[in-house]
C-alpha positions in Angstrom: 81.3 131.0 -15.2 84.6 129.9 -13.5 85.6 132.9 -11.8 81.6 132.6 -10.1 82.3 128.8 -9.0 85.7 129.7 -7.6 84.0 132.9 -5.5 81.1 130.3 -4.7 83.5 127.5 -3.4 86.0 130.2 -1.5 83.0 131.5 0.2 81.7 128.0 1.4 85.4 127.1 2.6 85.6 130.7 4.4 82.0 129.9 6.1 83.0 126.5 7.1 86.5 127.8 8.3 84.7 130.3 10.5 81.7 127.7 12.0 84.8 125.5 13.1 86.0 128.2 15.5 89.2 127.9 18.1 89.8 124.5 19.3 88.4 123.9 22.6 88.6 121.7 25.5 86.6 118.7 25.4 85.7 116.3 28.1 86.9 112.6 27.8 85.6 109.4 29.8 88.3 106.7 30.6 87.8 103.6 28.2 89.0 101.2 30.4 88.2 98.4 27.8 91.3 100.2 25.8 93.0 101.5 29.1 95.3 99.8 31.5 97.2 100.8 34.8 99.9 98.1 35.8 102.5 98.2 38.5 105.7 96.3 39.1 107.5 95.8 42.7 110.4 94.4 43.5 110.4 90.6 45.1 113.3 89.8 47.4 115.8 91.2 44.8 115.0 87.9 42.7 112.1 89.3 39.9 109.4 92.1 40.0 105.8 91.2 40.8 103.4 92.4 38.4 100.0 94.0 39.1 97.2 95.5 37.3 94.0 97.5 38.5 90.8 95.7 36.6 88.0 98.1 37.7 88.8 102.1 37.5 87.4 105.2 35.9 87.0 108.5 35.6 87.2 111.6 33.2 89.8 114.5 31.8 89.5 117.6 30.0 92.1 118.3 27.2 92.8 120.4 24.6 96.0 119.9 22.3 96.4 123.5 21.4 96.4 124.5 25.5 97.4 121.2 27.6 98.2 123.3 30.9 94.5 123.6 31.1 93.5 120.3 31.0 91.7 118.6 34.0 91.9 114.9 35.7 90.2 112.4 38.1 90.6 109.0 38.3 89.4 106.4 40.4 90.5 102.4 41.0 88.8 100.1 43.0 91.4 98.6 45.4 89.5 95.2 45.2 89.9 94.8 41.5 94.0 95.0 41.8 95.0 91.6 40.6 98.7 90.0 40.7 97.6 86.6 39.5 97.6 85.1 43.0 94.7 84.5 45.1 96.4 84.5 48.4 98.7 87.5 47.6 96.1 89.4 46.1 94.1 89.0 49.7 96.9 90.0 51.7 97.1 93.2 49.5 93.7 94.0 49.9 94.0 93.6 53.7 94.7 95.7 56.7 98.4 95.5 56.6 98.4 97.0 52.9 95.8 98.7 51.2 92.9 98.3 53.8 90.7 97.7 51.5 87.8 97.7 53.9 88.1 100.9 54.9 89.9 102.9 51.8 88.0 101.1 48.8 89.6 103.6 46.7 92.7 104.8 45.2 92.2 108.4 43.3 94.6 110.6 41.5 93.6 114.2 41.1 95.7 116.6 38.4 96.7 119.8 39.7 99.0 121.3 37.4 99.8 120.4 34.0 103.3 121.1 32.2 104.3 121.0 28.5 108.0 119.6 28.1 108.2 118.7 24.3 106.3 118.5 21.3 103.9 115.2 22.8 105.3 115.2 26.1 104.5 117.0 29.2 104.1 116.1 33.3 100.9 116.2 35.3 101.2 116.9 38.9 98.5 115.9 41.3 97.6 114.5 44.6 97.2 110.9 44.5 95.6 109.2 47.8 96.1 105.5 48.7 94.8 104.3 52.1 93.7 107.2 53.0 96.9 109.0 52.9 97.2 112.0 49.7 100.6 112.6 48.7 101.7 114.7 45.6 103.1 112.5 42.6 104.2 113.5 38.9 103.1 111.6 36.2 105.3 111.9 32.9 102.4 111.4 30.2 103.3 111.0 26.1 100.8 112.5 24.2 99.7 109.5 21.3 97.1 110.5 19.4 93.8 112.1 18.9 91.3 111.7 16.2 88.1 109.5 15.1 87.8 106.1 15.9 87.3 104.3 12.5 84.8 101.5 13.9 82.1 103.9 15.9 83.3 107.6 14.9 83.6 108.7 18.4 86.2 111.3 19.3 89.3 109.5 21.0 92.3 110.3 22.6 94.9 108.4 23.7 98.1 108.7 26.0 101.1 106.8 28.0 101.9 108.2 31.3 104.4 106.5 34.0 105.8 107.4 37.5 107.3 105.8 40.4 105.8 106.2 44.0 106.9 104.7 47.2 104.6 103.1 49.0 105.8 103.8 52.6 104.5 107.1 51.8 101.0 105.9 51.9 101.7 103.5 55.3 102.2 100.6 53.1 105.3 99.5 55.7 105.0 95.8 55.4 107.7 93.5 54.9 110.0 96.3 53.7 113.3 95.8 53.1 112.4 92.3 51.8 109.2 93.7 49.1 110.3 97.0 47.6 109.3 99.9 48.4 109.6 101.8 45.2 106.6 100.7 42.4 106.4 101.5 39.0 103.6 102.5 37.4 102.7 102.4 33.9 99.2 103.8 32.4 97.6 103.3 29.0 94.7 105.8 28.8 92.5 105.9 25.7 89.5 108.4 26.5 86.5 108.7 24.7 84.9 112.5 24.0 81.3 113.4 25.3 
């Protein structure tokens, strides 16, 4: 009887393992409620102005067993960029800066993915700002993948950072007073489809 029970349990476990199969890439939609894009830029050497993107979205494909096969496509709405000052926000959306009327979106499309450590990697892609596309590299940390305990959805999370030169995208207003280097910090949670 014990042998039969063990054999049955063994066959169930084998069947379950076979039905799961190898890990596969999953498509995730960015969960804006639990994601943030923040930037810092020097102001006259005294401090760094902090800005946030309040409206962005996109999706990515990710398989933790094969991160080099990932994909990533993100769009930020320029009109949603906020530095906590209405006048400054109006200025940076104008023609001398982002020119939001002509170029309402900032986009990043991942092109190459490289694992650099157990939980770290690089994503190289095309960053388009104000109609100019330049290569950009994100230094990425894989935080966690698993089930959200509240709604049982499949979730994955990453932290990333990079520095870009605004002058590379034609944003040259007040260079020398306002920094050229813009530091970006990104926190992303994705919900599996």
